[in-house]
C-alpha positions, 0 to 999 in steps of 0.5 A: 513518520513514515512516507506511505503511499498506497495506489488502490482501488475504492472496489478492491477488498484487498485494498480496504484491508490494507488500508483498515491495517494501516489506519488501525496502526493510526498513520497517515498516508497517500492513496492513489486511486487507479480506477478508469484512471489507466495512466495511473495504473500504468505508473503503480505497475512501471513502480511495482512491476506488478498490475494488481491493486493494492501496491505499497510503499512505506519510504522509498521500499516497495512493500507489495500488497495487501498480503505483503503488509498482513505478513510484515505485521504479523512478522513484527516489522511492519511497526519497525518500518512505521516509525520511520 
């Protein structure tokens, strides 16, 4: 099983959509909520090169945000990545 990390915000509809997709795949993930945590958001931005949430990693690969995750799913690549 893949090691998945998602930086998110409780108020972000894109974060909710990304987590719903991952939940529908039946995978576990580590969620790191950035709300009210500027140091955690800064760490995410440093790792991702982006400041928006969600930011998602599968294993050591940064896949990007919600739209990127959805595109991987549509192309059939997400399931292969999740298989690890």
